[in-house]
C-alpha positions in Angstrom: 51.9 -27.0 29.1 48.9 -29.3 29.8 49.8 -33.1 29.0 47.8 -33.2 26.2 50.2 -30.6 24.3 53.2 -32.5 25.7 51.8 -35.8 24.4 52.1 -34.7 21.2 55.9 -34.8 21.5 55.9 -38.3 22.6 56.0 -41.1 19.8 54.3 -44.4 20.7 57.8 -45.8 21.1 58.4 -43.5 23.2 55.4 -43.8 25.4 55.8 -47.8 25.8 59.0 -47.2 26.5 58.9 -44.8 29.7 55.9 -47.2 30.5 57.8 -50.5 30.9 60.9 -48.0 32.7 57.8 -46.8 34.6 57.1 -50.5 35.8 60.3 -51.9 36.2 60.9 -49.3 38.6 58.0 -49.6 40.5 58.8 -53.7 40.2 62.1 -53.2 41.9 61.0 -50.8 44.5 58.6 -53.4 45.6 61.1 -56.0 45.9 63.3 -53.4 47.2 61.2 -52.8 50.2 59.1 -56.4 50.4 62.9 -58.4 50.6 65.4 -56.4 51.1 64.5 -54.0 53.9 61.5 -56.6 55.0 58.5 -54.1 55.2 55.3 -56.1 55.6 53.3 -52.9 53.6 55.1 -50.6 51.9 54.9 -47.3 50.0 53.1 -47.7 46.2 52.6 -43.7 45.4 55.2 -44.3 42.5 52.8 -46.7 41.1 50.1 -44.1 40.4 52.3 -42.4 37.5 52.7 -45.1 35.0 48.9 -46.0 36.4 47.9 -42.7 35.1 50.3 -42.7 31.8 48.6 -45.7 30.8 45.6 -45.3 30.9 45.9 -41.4 29.4 47.8 -42.2 27.0 46.1 -46.0 25.6 42.8 -45.5 27.3 41.5 -48.7 28.3 44.5 -50.8 26.9 46.1 -49.2 29.4 44.3 -50.9 32.6 46.4 -53.7 31.0 49.1 -51.8 33.1 47.1 -51.1 36.3 46.0 -55.1 36.1 50.4 -55.5 36.2 51.0 -53.5 38.6 48.8 -55.0 41.1 50.0 -58.7 40.2 53.4 -57.3 40.8 52.4 -56.1 44.6 50.4 -59.5 44.9 52.8 -61.9 44.0 56.1 -60.0 46.1 53.8 -59.8 48.9 53.0 -63.0 48.8 56.7 -64.6 48.0 59.0 -62.3 50.5 55.8 -61.5 52.8 54.1 -64.6 53.2 53.5 -64.1 57.2 52.2 -60.4 56.7 48.5 -59.9 56.2 48.2 -58.9 52.4 45.1 -57.1 53.0 46.5 -53.9 52.6 48.2 -54.6 49.5 45.3 -56.2 47.9 43.6 -53.0 48.6 46.2 -51.2 47.6 46.1 -53.5 43.8 42.3 -53.2 43.6 42.7 -49.6 43.7 45.4 -49.2 41.2 42.8 -51.0 38.5 39.8 -48.8 39.7 42.5 -45.7 39.2 43.5 -46.9 35.6 39.5 -48.0 34.7 38.9 -44.7 36.2 41.4 -43.0 34.0 41.1 -45.0 31.1 37.6 -44.1 30.6 37.7 -40.2 31.8 40.7 -40.4 29.1 38.1 -42.0 26.8 36.0 -39.1 27.1 38.3 -36.4 27.1 39.5 -37.8 24.1 36.2 -38.0 22.1 35.8 -34.4 23.3 38.9 -33.1 21.9 38.0 -34.9 18.6 35.3 -33.5 18.4 36.3 -30.3 19.2 39.2 -30.2 16.6 37.0 -31.2 14.4 34.0 -28.4 15.3 36.9 -26.1 14.8 37.7 -27.5 11.8 34.6 -27.2 10.2 34.2 -23.8 11.2 37.0 -22.8 9.9 36.3 -24.4 6.5 32.4 -23.0 6.6 34.4 -19.6 7.8 36.9 -20.1 5.3 34.4 -21.4 2.1 31.7 -18.8 3.3 31.4 -15.9 0.9 30.4 -13.5 3.4 33.8 -12.0 4.6 34.4 -12.5 8.0 37.1 -12.4 10.3 37.5 -13.9 14.1 39.3 -12.6 16.5 40.4 -14.2 20.4 40.5 -12.4 24.0 43.6 -10.8 23.3 42.2 -9.0 20.1 44.5 -11.2 17.6 42.6 -12.4 14.3 41.5 -16.2 14.4 40.3 -16.5 11.4 40.5 -14.4 8.1 38.1 -15.8 5.2 38.8 -16.0 1.6 36.0 -13.7 1.0 37.6 -11.2 3.6 40.9 -11.5 2.0 39.7 -10.5 -1.8 37.4 -7.6 -0.4 40.4 -6.4 2.2 43.4 -7.3 -0.3 44.9 -8.6 3.1 46.1 -12.1 2.8 45.2 -14.2 6.0 48.4 -15.7 6.3 49.8 -11.7 6.7 47.0 -11.2 9.4 46.1 -14.2 11.5 48.2 -13.8 14.4 48.3 -10.2 14.9 45.8 -7.2 15.8 46.0 -5.8 12.9 42.5 -6.7 11.4 41.9 -2.5 11.6 44.4 -1.9 8.5 41.7 -3.2 6.4 39.0 -0.5 6.7 41.1 2.1 8.0 44.0 4.4 7.6 44.6 4.4 11.2 44.5 2.7 14.1 41.7 2.1 15.8 39.1 -0.4 17.2 36.7 -2.5 14.9 33.2 -2.8 16.4 34.5 -7.2 17.5 37.1 -5.1 19.5 35.0 -2.8 21.3 32.5 -6.5 21.8 36.1 -8.4 23.9 36.7 -5.6 25.6 32.8 -5.2 27.1 32.8 -1.3 26.0 29.5 -1.4 24.8 29.3 2.2 25.9 31.7 3.3 23.0 30.3 2.1 20.4 27.9 5.1 20.0 31.4 6.9 19.8 32.5 5.0 17.4 29.3 4.4 14.9 27.2 7.4 16.4 23.6 6.6 14.2 25.2 4.2 12.7 24.5 1.0 14.4 21.5 -1.0 16.2 21.4 -3.8 18.7 20.3 -7.1 17.6 17.1 -8.6 19.2 17.9 -12.2 18.4 21.4 -12.4 19.3 22.6 -11.5 22.8 25.5 -8.9 22.7 25.4 -8.9 18.9 25.3 -5.1 17.3 25.2 -3.9 13.5 26.0 -1.3 11.7 26.3 0.4 8.3 29.4 2.9 7.6 31.4 4.0 4.8 35.0 3.1 4.2 36.7 5.2 2.4 39.7 3.2 2.6 38.1 0.3 1.1 38.6 -0.4 -3.3 38.3 2.5 -5.3 36.2 5.1 -4.0 35.3 3.7 -0.8 33.1 0.6 0.0 29.1 0.9 2.1 29.6 -2.0 4.4 26.8 -3.4 6.4 28.7 -5.1 9.7 27.4 -7.0 12.5 29.7 -8.2 15.4 28.7 -10.7 18.0 30.6 -11.8 21.5 31.5 -15.3 21.5 31.3 -17.0 24.8 31.8 -20.6 26.0 29.5 -22.9 27.7 29.9 -21.0 31.2 29.5 -17.8 29.5 33.0 -16.7 29.7 34.0 -14.6 26.7 36.8 -15.6 24.4 36.4 -13.7 21.7 34.2 -12.3 19.1 33.1 -12.8 15.3 32.5 -9.9 12.6 30.9 -10.6 9.2 30.6 -7.8 6.5 28.2 -6.9 3.6 29.1 -4.6 0.6 25.9 -2.6 0.2 27.9 0.0 -2.1 25.5 -1.0 -5.1 22.6 -1.3 -2.9 23.1 1.7 -1.4 23.8 3.8 -4.9 20.8 2.0 -6.1 19.2 3.3 -3.3 20.6 6.9 -3.3 19.0 6.8 -6.5 16.1 5.9 -5.8 16.1 8.7 -3.1 17.4 10.7 -5.6 14.1 10.0 -8.1 12.0 10.1 -4.9 12.6 13.7 -4.2 12.8 14.5 -7.5 9.7 12.9 -7.9 8.7 15.2 -4.8 9.9 18.4 -5.9 8.0 17.9 -9.5 4.8 17.1 -7.0 5.1 19.9 -4.8 6.0 22.4 -7.1 2.8 21.5 -9.4 0.4 24.2 -9.8 -1.8 21.3 -10.4 -3.4 20.3 -6.8 -2.0 16.1 -6.5 -1.9 13.2 -3.8 -0.5 10.5 -3.7 -1.3 6.7 -1.6 0.9 3.7 -1.2 -0.7 0.2 -1.1 -2.2 0.4 2.5 -3.6 3.8 1.3 -1.7 6.0 3.6 -0.9 9.8 1.9 2.8 9.7 0.7 2.6 13.3 -1.0 0.1 16.3 -0.4 1.4 19.0 -2.5 1.0 23.1 -1.7 -1.5 23.2 -4.2 -3.8 20.7 -2.7 -2.9 22.7 0.7 -4.7 25.4 -1.0 -7.4 23.5 -2.6 -8.6 21.6 0.9 -7.6 24.3 3.4 -5.5 20.7 4.9 -2.0 20.7 5.7 0.2 18.4 4.8 1.9 17.6 7.6 -1.8 16.8 9.1 -2.2 14.0 6.7 0.8 12.7 5.4 1.3 9.5 6.6 -2.9 8.9 7.6 -5.7 7.5 5.9 -7.7 10.5 5.8 -7.2 12.1 2.3 -11.6 11.6 2.1 -12.0 14.6 4.6 -10.2 17.2 1.5 -13.4 16.6 -0.2 -16.5 14.8 1.8 -18.0 15.2 4.8 -17.7 11.6 5.7 -15.5 8.4 5.2 -15.6 6.9 1.7 -12.8 6.2 -1.1 -11.6 8.3 -3.3 -11.3 7.0 -6.7 -7.6 6.6 -6.2 -8.0 4.0 -3.1 -10.4 1.8 -5.5 -7.7 1.5 -8.1 -5.5 0.6 -5.0 -7.9 -2.2 -4.1 -7.8 -3.0 -8.1 -11.8 -2.3 -7.2 -12.4 -1.0 -10.4 -15.7 -2.5 -10.8 -16.8 -0.7 -7.9 -16.0 2.9 -10.1 -19.8 3.1 -11.2 -21.3 2.7 -7.5 -19.7 6.1 -6.6 -19.4 8.0 -9.6 -22.3 6.6 -11.8 -22.1 8.6 -15.0 -19.8 10.7 -14.0 -16.5 9.0 -14.9 -14.7 7.4 -18.1 -11.4 5.0 -18.5 -8.4 6.9 -19.9 -7.3 5.2 -23.0 -3.7 6.6 -23.5 -3.0 5.6 -19.6 -4.0 1.6 -18.3 -5.5 2.0 -15.4 -6.0 5.6 -15.0 -9.7 7.1 -14.8 -11.2 10.6 -15.0 -14.7 12.0 -13.7 -15.7 15.4 -12.9 -18.2 16.1 -9.9 -19.3 18.4 -7.4 -18.3 18.6 -4.4 -20.0 20.6 -1.5 -17.2 20.4 1.3 -14.8 22.5 -1.1 -14.5 25.9 0.0 -17.6 28.3 -0.1 -20.7 26.9 -1.4 -18.7 24.2 -3.1 -16.4 23.4 -6.2 -16.7 21.5 -9.4 -13.5 19.1 -10.1 -12.2 16.8 -12.6 -9.8 14.4 -10.9 -7.9 11.9 -12.6 -6.5 8.5 -10.8 -4.2 5.7 -12.0 -2.2 3.4 -10.4 1.2 2.7 -9.9 3.8 0.5 -10.8 6.9 -0.7 -10.3 9.1 -2.0 -13.5 7.5 -5.7 -12.5 4.1 -4.9 -12.9 3.6 -4.8 -9.2 1.1 -2.1 -7.9 2.4 -0.2 -5.2 -0.1 2.8 -4.7 -1.9 5.5 -6.5 -1.7 9.2 -7.8 -5.1 11.4 -7.8 -4.8 15.1 -9.6 -7.3 17.3 -9.3 -8.6 20.4 -11.2 -10.9 23.2 -10.1 -12.9 23.7 -13.0 -15.9 25.7 -11.0 -15.6 28.7 -13.1 -15.7 27.1 -16.6 -18.6 24.9 -15.1 -20.7 28.1 -13.9 -19.7 29.7 -17.5 -20.6 26.2 -19.6 -24.0 26.4 -17.5 -24.5 30.1 -17.8 -23.9 29.2 -21.5 -26.8 26.7 -21.2 -28.9 28.3 -19.6 -28.0 31.4 -22.1 -29.0 29.0 -24.8 -32.2 27.3 -23.4 -33.4 31.0 -23.0 -32.5 31.9 -26.6 -34.6 28.5 -27.8 -37.3 29.1 -25.4 -37.1 33.0 -27.0 -37.1 31.6 -30.2 -40.0 28.8 -30.0 -42.0 31.8 -27.4 -44.7 34.4 -28.0 -42.8 37.3 -25.8 -46.5 38.8 -25.0 -48.7 35.7 -23.7 -46.0 33.3 -23.0 -47.2 31.1 -24.9 -45.2 29.2 -28.0 -45.3 30.8 -30.6 -46.4 29.9 -34.4 -43.6 28.3 -35.8 -43.2 26.0 -32.7 -46.5 24.8 -33.4 -46.2 23.7 -36.9 -43.0 22.0 -35.8 -45.0 20.2 -32.9 -48.1 19.5 -34.9 -45.6 17.5 -37.5 -44.0 15.4 -35.2 -47.6 14.3 -33.3 -49.0 13.6 -36.1 -46.5 11.7 -37.1 -46.0 10.2 -34.2 -50.2 9.6 -33.8 -50.4 7.9 -37.5 -46.7 5.7 -36.1 -48.6 4.1 -33.1 -52.5 4.8 -34.6 -53.1 7.3 -31.3 -55.4 9.6 -31.3 -54.6 13.4 -31.8 -56.6 16.2 -31.4 -56.2 20.5 -31.5 -58.2 23.7 -31.3 -57.7 27.3 -32.9 -59.1 30.3 -30.3 -60.4 33.8 -31.6 -61.1 36.3 -29.3 -64.5 37.8 -30.6 -64.7 41.6 -32.0 -61.3 42.0 -31.3 -60.0 44.6 -33.9 -63.5 47.1 -32.5 -61.8 46.6 -28.8 -58.0 47.6 -29.8 -59.5 50.0 -32.0 -61.6 51.4 -29.5 -59.6 51.3 -26.5 -56.0 51.1 -27.9 -53.3 48.2 -28.3 -52.2 48.5 -24.7 -55.5 47.6 -23.4 -55.9 44.9 -26.4 -52.8 43.1 -25.5 -53.8 43.2 -22.2 -56.9 41.1 -23.0 -54.3 39.1 -25.3 -52.2 38.0 -22.2 -55.0 37.5 -19.8 -56.6 34.7 -22.3 -52.6 33.3 -22.7 -52.9 33.0 -18.7 -56.3 30.7 -19.5 -55.0 28.8 -21.6 -52.0 27.7 -19.6 -53.9 27.2 -16.4 -56.4 24.8 -18.5 -53.4 22.6 -20.4 -53.2 19.0 -19.0 -49.4 17.7 -18.5 -49.4 16.7 -22.2 -51.2 19.4 -23.8 -49.4 22.7 -25.1 -50.9 26.0 -26.1 -49.6 28.6 -29.1 -50.5 31.6 -30.0 -50.8 31.3 -33.6 -51.0 35.1 -35.0 -52.7 38.1 -33.7 -55.8 37.6 -31.6 -55.8 33.8 -32.7 -54.5 30.8 -30.1 -54.2 26.9 -31.0 -54.0 23.9 -28.2 -52.2 20.6 -29.2 -54.1 17.9 -27.3 -52.3 14.6 -27.8 -53.6 11.1 -26.6 -57.2 13.0 -27.0 -60.3 12.4 -29.2 -62.5 15.1 -30.6 -65.5 14.6 -28.2 -63.1 14.3 -25.5 -61.4 17.9 -26.2 -64.5 19.5 -26.3 -64.9 19.8 -22.5 -61.6 21.3 -22.1 -62.9 23.8 -25.2 -66.1 24.9 -23.1 -63.9 25.3 -19.9 -61.3 27.9 -21.5 -64.4 29.3 -23.3 -66.6 29.6 -19.4 -63.5 30.9 -17.5 -62.4 33.9 -20.2 -65.8 34.7 -20.4 -65.8 35.4 -16.8 -62.9 37.7 -16.7 -63.7 41.5 -16.4 -61.3 44.1 -18.1 -61.6 47.5 -17.1 -59.7 49.7 -20.0 -61.5 52.8 -18.7 -62.2 54.2 -15.2 -65.9 53.3 -15.5 -66.5 50.9 -18.0 -65.9 46.7 -16.9 -66.3 44.8 -20.4 -66.1 41.2 -20.5 -65.0 39.4 -23.7 -65.7 35.9 -25.7 -63.9 33.8 -27.8 -65.4 31.2 -30.5 -63.4 28.0 -30.6 -62.9 25.4 -33.2 -62.0 21.8 -32.6 -61.7 18.7 -34.7 -59.4 15.0 -34.7 -56.3 14.0 -36.8 -57.2 11.5 -39.0 -54.3 9.4 -40.0 -53.1 9.9 -43.5 -54.6 13.2 -44.3 -52.1 16.2 -45.2 -51.5 18.5 -42.2 -53.1 21.5 -44.2 -56.3 19.5 -44.8 -56.1 18.9 -40.5 -55.4 23.0 -39.8 -58.1 24.2 -42.6 -61.0 21.7 -40.7 -60.1 23.6 -37.4 -59.7 26.8 -39.1 -63.4 26.4 -40.7 -64.6 25.1 -37.3 -63.7 28.4 -35.5 -65.2 30.6 -38.3 -68.3 28.3 -38.1 -68.5 29.3 -34.1 -68.6 32.7 -34.8 -70.9 31.9 -37.7 -73.2 31.3 -35.2 -73.2 33.6 -32.6 -69.7 33.9 -31.3 -68.6 32.9 -27.7 -69.0 29.2 -28.6 -67.1 25.7 -28.9 -68.2 24.1 -32.5 -66.8 20.9 -33.1 -65.3 19.9 -37.4 -66.1 16.5 -38.1 -64.4 15.1 -40.9 -66.7 15.0 -43.8 
């Protein structure tokens, strides 16, 4: 038992009595040795007992006892042994005082340290008791030192029933086994995997500390999930004197996490099982999901793309953002740059866009895709990723284009003469009406010409319709070859042809008419093996007069053509306004 513990059982009055007895004994022994026995130098080791006790009990005040004993020794020497040098007794007296001072100061330091230690233990106990974190502390012998209120509530075991025992296991298990703190107290770190296989990890920031998560069926109703941390306790010299273990009830959090995992698994199952090619990326553009349908479309396996930010590889031959990437970065204003004229905002879904584009890198010959991307947000509105779905509409797109092409061909057929490939008379009347309205509105010039093959009926009657058709076709080719970009040619009916010449005055139209006439005249036809025949045309030209009716405009050019025939055929006649 230490002197500090012994002192707790001695009252202040008893201490004073003990010191008085020791001082009296010291005084008597001094008298006895100096006077009765006549020793000049006496044995004074018994003086140290009251010196040390008084300094230990009363600290600096106890030095008075040391001084008193020194005076007793010196006075006794001077009275009873005046003839003996008292150098040694003087040194002993000084030694009493020095030892008293040293012990007094040392005892003060020890008392202060003990008080600090007691205060620290008190604060620690208060902190542990008041902590909302369930905590217990064990000593080197596995005895429970602390068991706070939070742990009482969690375990149902009162501190008074567990402190001082080594039954801390009762709170967590249905049979005796070590807690993690017990393993650390015994320095059995290598045993941790045996008891917490796959459930623990070592803490990097705290030496000799470990954390684990486990389910405890004995806790509460239906068990509890706990995250618990145990750390070895060592003194300033590194000597292990116990361990502390804190626990956190994470049952509700675990249930939520399990529910989230279940939800994620269901989402994954939905995405995986969906026939619609789909991928999901997180806020860092990393691929989270890449379903079977998209594997089949892209030829890229999920295992090769999940976790990377290379989703672009499925659609493009060089790195660039997908629409989902733009939404993750909230770069909605960048969408037109990449999908100009190809996208639109979805009204029913916030932060969602749809586009149609052709992807030459997909499949053989490329694919047309309709793709929809939407931002993903949590319940607080925080963006955490984006989802993009794709639909292969190549067949539909080809069908649409085929339909458009068919409609275009039908439209062309409806306005085109099948024989000469020039526009027909119905389209001529529609265009002429439009061009006259434009000329009238903007005050721009407009001219037309009408052509008729000379003596075509005689040629037809002589050589037949087949040869006559060849003449008509050739004239159509000549007209087409002479047209300017703004001009248009028409088969008006039979052997008559018309041309509409926008932005052209009547005089400016005459050289074009002459060119057509000359080129057609230079054409040679061989309706018989031994005959070479040339044909000619008579051409009437006139200019539109703003405000005149269409019928007058047409009659004037028709009259001009017949005037050319009356004047000898194979010539151009400019029909001016009368």
